[in-house]
BATOR-424419 format. One record per residue: residue number from 1; residue in one letter; x negated, y negated, z negated of N, C-alpha, C in turn. Coordinates in pm, 1 decimal, m for minus. Example, Ala and Ser with C-alpha at 12.3 -4.5 7.8 and 13.67 -1.06 7.14 Angstrom:
2
REC  num  residuo       n_X       n_Y       n_Z      ca_X      ca_Y      ca_Z       c_X       c_Y       c_Z
REC    1        a   m1319.0     569.0    m780.0   m1230.0     450.0    m780.0   m1320.0     330.0    m780.0
REC    2        s   m1285.0     225.0    m708.0   m1367.0     106.0    m714.0   m1290.0      m3.0    m787.0
This chain:
115
REC  num  residuo       n_X       n_Y       n_Z      ca_X      ca_Y      ca_Z       c_X       c_Y       c_Z
REC    1        x    7657.4   m7277.4    5738.2    7567.5   m7376.0    5816.0    7490.2   m7447.6    5673.7
REC    2        x    7602.4   m7505.1    5559.1    7535.2   m7543.1    5426.9    7449.6   m7491.4    5399.8
REC    3        x    7440.6   m7362.0    5393.6    7341.3   m7277.3    5309.0    7178.8   m7323.2    5372.8
REC    4        x    7177.9   m7318.9    5524.8    7063.8   m7313.1    5573.7    7038.9   m7485.5    5529.5
REC    5        x    7102.0   m7587.7    5542.9    7063.8   m7738.6    5495.3    7035.5   m7746.6    5387.5
REC    6        x    7085.3   m7663.9    5259.9    7058.2   m7684.5    5124.5    6916.6   m7610.5    5122.5
REC    7        x    6881.6   m7503.2    5184.4    6739.0   m7441.6    5198.1    6660.6   m7536.1    5268.8
REC    8        x    6694.4   m7586.2    5366.7    6601.1   m7695.0    5423.4    6541.6   m7794.4    5332.3
REC    9        x    6660.2   m7856.3    5252.5    6637.3   m7977.3    5191.9    6565.3   m7938.1    5075.4
REC   10        x    6567.8   m7811.9    5025.8    6483.9   m7776.2    4907.5    6337.3   m7730.8    4968.7
REC   11        x    6311.5   m7672.7    5050.4    6216.4   m7648.6    5137.9    6131.4   m7768.3    5147.3
REC   12        x    6184.9   m7910.5    5228.6    6136.4   m8030.0    5243.6    6098.6   m8094.6    5125.8
REC   13        x    6169.4   m8080.5    4987.1    6118.9   m8138.7    4861.7    5990.4   m8075.4    4814.3
REC   14        x    6005.4   m7931.0    4828.0    5900.2   m7848.7    4774.3    5745.6   m7903.8    4843.7
REC   15        x    5777.2   m7907.0    4961.8    5649.6   m7946.0    5022.7    5607.5   m8071.4    5019.5
REC   16        x    5692.9   m8155.3    4996.9    5685.0   m8334.9    4962.2    5600.0   m8313.5    4824.7
REC   17        x    5663.2   m8279.6    4720.8    5631.3   m8248.7    4594.9    5474.6   m8177.3    4568.0
REC   18        x    5443.1   m8057.9    4652.9    5316.3   m8022.0    4675.5    5213.8   m8116.7    4724.8
REC   19        x    5260.3   m8173.4    4790.2    5163.3   m8275.3    4887.1    5122.7   m8392.4    4783.0
REC   20        x    5238.3   m8473.8    4691.6    5206.6   m8564.1    4621.6    5123.5   m8500.7    4517.3
REC   21        x    5153.2   m8376.0    4457.0    5065.2   m8306.9    4357.8    4893.0   m8315.4    4410.7
REC   22        x    4888.0   m8283.8    4550.5    4736.4   m8270.3    4601.0    4688.5   m8390.8    4620.1
REC   23        x    4760.0   m8486.6    4634.7    4724.8   m8635.3    4624.8    4662.3   m8650.4    4495.2
REC   24        x    4730.4   m8652.2    4399.0    4737.0   m8688.6    4273.4    4559.0   m8648.6    4225.9
REC   25        x    4547.3   m8505.0    4285.2    4416.0   m8444.9    4193.7    4295.8   m8496.6    4289.3
REC   26        x    4319.1   m8553.7    4370.5    4189.5   m8614.4    4485.5    4157.9   m8736.1    4404.0
REC   27        x    4242.8   m8810.8    4355.7    4236.8   m8965.0    4297.9    4140.6   m8930.8    4184.6
REC   28        x    4018.4   m8976.9    4172.5    3895.2   m8987.4    4053.7    3925.4   m9074.2    3971.1
REC   29        x    3986.3   m9082.0    3892.1    4031.4   m9164.2    3765.6    3912.4   m9185.5    3687.1
REC   30        x    3846.3   m9301.8    3677.7    3718.6   m9322.7    3614.8    3727.4   m9402.6    3484.5
REC   31        x    3635.4   m9358.2    3389.2    3627.7   m9430.5    3266.6    3519.3   m9536.0    3255.3
REC   32        x    3439.3   m9511.2    3375.7    3325.5   m9619.1    3395.9    3285.2   m9637.4    3511.3
REC   33        x    3355.0   m9737.3    3558.1    3352.4   m9815.1    3706.2    3201.4   m9805.9    3751.0
REC   34        x    3127.6   m9907.8    3672.8    2990.0   m9929.3    3723.0    2870.3   m9808.5    3750.7
REC   35        x    2904.0   m9697.8    3645.8    2842.7   m9571.7    3671.6    2873.9   m9513.5    3796.8
REC   36        x    3016.4   m9520.0    3831.2    3065.3   m9444.9    3943.3    3017.0   m9523.8    4094.5
REC   37        x    3004.2   m9667.3    4072.9    2964.4   m9744.9    4147.5    2806.6   m9708.2    4218.1
REC   38        x    2744.0   m9677.2    4112.8    2612.1   m9663.8    4149.2    2594.8   m9517.9    4176.7
REC   39        x    2693.4   m9414.0    4164.0    2687.5   m9291.7    4214.2    2704.0   m9311.8    4379.2
REC   40        x    2837.6   m9387.2    4388.0    2878.8   m9390.0    4525.2    2779.8   m9453.6    4619.1
REC   41        x    2708.5   m9560.7    4555.2    2608.7   m9642.0    4645.0    2489.7   m9550.4    4688.3
REC   42        x    2427.8   m9480.4    4555.9    2300.7   m9401.7    4576.2    2358.1   m9244.5    4529.1
REC   43        x    2390.2   m9185.5    4592.8    2449.4   m9048.3    4556.0    2353.0   m8951.8    4480.6
REC   44        x    2227.5   m8948.2    4510.1    2121.0   m8904.7    4444.8    2133.7   m8904.6    4302.3
REC   45        x    2172.1   m9010.4    4252.7    2175.7   m9038.2    4099.1    2254.5   m8989.4    4032.4
REC   46        x    2325.7   m8911.5    4086.5    2431.0   m8824.8    4029.9    2405.0   m8712.8    3932.8
REC   47        x    2247.7   m8660.0    3991.5    2210.2   m8536.7    3931.0    2129.8   m8605.0    3809.1
REC   48        x    2105.3   m8736.6    3780.5    2018.0   m8799.2    3672.8    2140.0   m8807.6    3578.5
REC   49        x    2254.5   m8835.1    3587.5    2370.4   m8855.6    3504.7    2424.2   m8740.4    3436.7
REC   50        x    2413.0   m8632.8    3517.1    2441.0   m8479.5    3463.4    2352.7   m8422.2    3372.4
REC   51        x    2209.8   m8479.1    3412.5    2126.3   m8416.9    3333.5    2131.0   m8426.4    3176.3
REC   52        x    2150.1   m8327.8    3101.9    2187.7   m8359.4    2978.6    2086.2   m8314.2    2894.9
REC   53        x    1954.5   m8274.4    2963.0    1840.0   m8235.3    2867.1    1780.9   m8364.5    2856.0
REC   54        x    1748.4   m8444.6    2943.5    1692.5   m8577.9    2971.6    1805.0   m8688.1    2987.0
REC   55        x    1889.4   m8739.0    2942.1    1990.0   m8821.6    2948.5    1943.2   m8970.0    3012.3
REC   56        x    2034.0   m9046.2    3093.0    1964.9   m9158.7    3143.8    2041.4   m9252.1    3046.7
REC   57        x    1946.7   m9363.7    3021.5    1961.1   m9439.2    2903.5    1987.3   m9563.1    2990.9
REC   58        x    1924.8   m9563.1    3108.4    1946.2   m9706.3    3173.9    1940.7   m9668.3    3329.1
REC   59        x    2010.8   m9738.2    3412.8    1972.5   m9731.1    3531.7    2022.1   m9881.6    3604.9
REC   60        x    1923.3   m9903.2    3699.1    1957.1  m10057.2    3738.0    1913.5  m10047.3    3884.3
REC   61        x    1957.0  m10122.2    3971.1    1907.1  m10169.1    4130.7    1793.2  m10261.1    4038.6
REC   62        x    1704.8  m10265.2    4133.8    1606.6  m10380.0    4134.7    1555.9  m10434.9    4259.6
REC   63        x    1513.6  m10571.9    4261.0    1472.1  m10597.5    4384.1    1347.6  m10676.1    4370.2
REC   64        x    1228.0  m10687.2    4475.8    1110.3  m10760.4    4474.3    1155.3  m10916.8    4557.5
REC   65        x    1070.3  m10985.0    4555.6    1097.4  m11135.3    4601.1    1132.5  m11143.9    4735.5
REC   66        x    1126.6  m11048.8    4842.8    1128.3  m11046.6    4970.5    1272.7  m10954.4    4975.3
REC   67        x    1338.3  m10895.4    4889.6    1487.9  m10868.9    4879.8    1465.9  m10706.7    4914.9
REC   68        x    1355.2  m10622.6    4908.2    1349.0  m10480.1    4900.7    1423.3  m10438.1    4802.3
REC   69        x    1506.4  m10334.3    4807.8    1550.8  m10295.6    4663.7    1507.2  m10174.1    4616.6
REC   70        x    1534.7  m10145.8    4495.6    1478.0  m10019.0    4466.7    1548.8   m9975.4    4345.6
REC   71        x    1538.9   m9857.7    4283.4    1630.3   m9820.1    4154.4    1529.8   m9783.9    4051.6
REC   72        x    1581.6   m9833.5    3935.6    1490.2   m9825.0    3808.2    1594.6   m9712.9    3742.3
REC   73        x    1540.7   m9571.0    3671.9    1557.4   m9510.3    3598.9    1500.7   m9470.9    3452.1
REC   74        x    1583.7   m9499.2    3352.5    1500.9   m9483.6    3240.8    1584.9   m9398.5    3143.9
REC   75        x    1502.2   m9279.5    3096.5    1526.7   m9213.8    2989.1    1475.7   m9221.0    2882.6
REC   76        x    1479.1   m9168.3    2771.1    1429.9   m9175.0    2645.8    1303.2   m9181.9    2642.2
REC   77        x    1224.3   m9112.3    2732.6    1061.5   m9083.7    2751.9    1020.3   m9146.0    2872.6
REC   78        x    1099.3   m9154.4    2972.0    1010.3   m9230.3    3091.7    1095.7   m9348.5    3141.3
REC   79        x    1000.3   m9406.2    3249.0    1083.1   m9524.2    3316.0    1031.2   m9483.0    3449.0
REC   80        x    1099.9   m9463.1    3532.5    1065.8   m9417.0    3695.9    1122.3   m9497.5    3792.9
REC   81        x    1072.4   m9556.4    3900.2    1111.5   m9650.7    4006.2    1132.9   m9541.3    4136.9
REC   82        x    1242.6   m9548.0    4192.7    1245.6   m9494.5    4306.9    1290.1   m9583.0    4436.1
REC   83        x    1271.6   m9509.9    4595.3    1345.7   m9613.1    4654.4    1481.5   m9574.5    4655.5
REC   84        x    1552.4   m9646.4    4763.4    1697.8   m9640.8    4785.5    1726.9   m9481.4    4810.2
REC   85        x    1668.0   m9438.6    4865.2    1697.1   m9302.6    4901.5    1637.6   m9170.7    4802.0
REC   86        x    1583.7   m9245.8    4711.1    1578.5   m9144.1    4589.7    1442.6   m9081.2    4586.3
REC   87        x    1352.4   m9137.3    4653.2    1196.0   m9082.6    4661.3    1151.3   m9148.1    4556.5
REC   88        x    1053.8   m9106.4    4449.5     969.3   m9163.0    4362.1     869.6   m9242.1    4394.8
REC   89        x     891.7   m9355.3    4357.7     792.1   m9472.4    4419.3     677.6   m9515.8    4305.1
REC   90        x     715.9   m9524.3    4184.7     622.2   m9537.9    4080.2     685.9   m9500.7    3904.5
REC   91        x     592.6   m9454.6    3834.7     607.5   m9414.8    3701.4     552.9   m9517.7    3612.6
REC   92        x     612.3   m9536.0    3507.9     549.7   m9622.8    3421.9     453.2   m9529.4    3309.2
REC   93        x     353.9   m9563.9    3282.6     282.0   m9515.1    3180.2     231.5   m9615.9    3079.2
REC   94        x     118.3   m9581.4    3004.8      98.7   m9658.2    2897.4      13.3   m9780.3    2963.7
REC   95        x     m27.2   m9785.6    3068.4    m122.6   m9912.8    3113.9     m46.4   m9953.6    3210.6
REC   96        x      90.6   m9925.7    3263.3     168.3   m9996.0    3398.7     332.7   m9993.4    3346.0
REC   97        x     344.9  m10120.2    3372.8     493.9  m10121.6    3380.8     517.6  m10166.0    3554.4
REC   98        x     595.2  m10051.9    3578.7     647.2  m10098.2    3745.6     707.5  m10214.3    3787.9
REC   99        x     791.8  m10227.6    3690.0     887.6  m10368.0    3715.9     785.2  m10489.0    3709.1
REC  100        x     683.6  m10498.8    3638.1     625.7  m10626.6    3630.6     499.3  m10581.3    3734.5
REC  101        x     470.8  m10506.7    3757.7     357.5  m10485.1    3856.7     395.8  m10524.2    4003.7
REC  102        x     542.1  m10481.3    4019.4     595.6  m10495.1    4163.4     677.8  m10625.4    4136.2
REC  103        x     674.6  m10691.9    4035.7     759.4  m10836.6    4008.4     906.2  m10809.1    4058.6
REC  104        x     933.8  m10730.5    4004.0    1109.2  m10676.1    4033.1    1204.1  m10754.3    3923.3
REC  105        x    1292.6  m10811.8    3984.6    1414.7  m10847.9    3936.1    1558.6  m10754.4    3907.0
REC  106        x    1626.1  m10770.3    3806.8    1740.4  m10673.0    3815.0    1828.0  m10745.6    3939.1
REC  107        x    1891.3  m10618.9    3996.6    2018.0  m10646.3    4119.2    2137.4  m10671.9    4043.7
REC  108        x    2232.7  m10638.1    4139.2    2384.2  m10674.6    4117.7    2427.0  m10550.7    4043.2
REC  109        x    2389.9  m10414.5    4051.4    2450.6  m10317.7    3963.3    2342.0  m10266.1    3847.3
REC  110        x    2405.5  m10251.2    3752.1    2286.7  m10192.3    3616.6    2413.6  m10129.6    3527.3
REC  111        x    2357.6  m10016.8    3457.8    2417.3   m9938.0    3370.1    2329.0   m9902.4    3260.6
REC  112        x    2418.2   m9918.2    3151.0    2335.3   m9867.6    3022.2    2420.3   m9787.4    2953.6
REC  113        x    2360.1   m9684.2    2891.8    2460.6   m9582.2    2824.5    2481.5   m9637.0    2710.7
REC  114        x    2629.9   m9632.7    2692.6    2697.4   m9682.4    2569.1    2658.1   m9593.1    2411.5
REC  115        x    2620.6   m9500.7    2443.6    2574.9   m9435.3    2333.6    2445.7   m9441.7    2267.2
C-alpha cells in the first residue's frame, strides 16, 4: 500500500512540475514593452520588425484631427503610412510628406529603434 501511495505522489509531483514548466515557457518575457504593445495592437507590424533587410527605424500610431488612426512605419529609405488594418495608405516621396499632407499627429504608441 505504501508503494502505491509513494508512486502516486511522485506521479502527481511529476505532472505538477511538468505543467509549471509548460506555463513558464508560454510566458513571453520582453525586453521592449512598447514594441510588444504595438505588435499586440497591430499584429501585422510584426513582419516589419522581423525584416532584417530593411529594419524599422521608427513606428508610431498617428491620428488626424477627427481621431482616425493610422500607423506610420519608417525605415532607413522610406516612410509609409498604413491604415490600422495594415493596408498601405500613403508613401512619402521627394514632394510629399504623408504626415504633413494629412495633418497627422503622433498617437499614444510610438517606438524608435535604439540602434
